[in-house]
N, C-alpha and C positions, 0 to 999 in steps of 0.2 A: 455371607459371613465366612469368617476365618475358619479352617477346620483345624483346630489345636490338636486334636487326637491323631490326624493324619500326619501333621508336622513332626510330632513325637515319634510315631510309628517309622517314618522315612528316616529320621536321624538315627534310631535304634539299629533299622536294617542296615545302615550304613557303617555302624560301630562307632559312631562319634559320641564323645561326650557333649554336654552342653556348651562347655567352654570351647571344645574345638568348633562346634558348629557356628557358635557366636562369632569366633575369629574368621571363619570362612565367610561368613555374610557381612562382616565388617560392623558387627554390633559392639558396643563398647564394653559389654561385661556379659558373663554368664547369666547374670541376674535378668537382664534384658531378655535373653532366650527363654529363660525360665517363665517370666511373665507372659511371654507370647504363648509357650506351650501349654500354661496352666489356665490361659484364657482371661488373664488379668489385664492384658493388653492386647486389645482388638483393633484399635484405630491406626492402624500401619499406614504409611505412605506408600505409593506405588514403588517407589524406588527401594524401600525396606523389603516390601513383598518379594520384588524381584530377586532381591540380593539373597534372600532366604530360599527362595525357589531354585537359584543358580548353585547355591551351597549343598541343596539336597538332590540337585540333577534333575529337577522336574521342571514344568512351566509354571508361571505364577498362578494360572488358572487352576491348576490341579491343588493348591492349597485353599481353595474356597469351596464351600458347601453348595 
């Protein structure tokens, strides 16, 4: 499963807002990122997971529990 808390912690460590992180990951909106961080959206495609990982500077597997 997706490690929502880790995603939030990594974003905050990088000093990124949700809006900035969403843009870096190619998500359509800050709300999409917020839904991922809060656990409301967990059924991500591999492509989205990899894009989030790239935006945060980690491997996709690092975002899974």
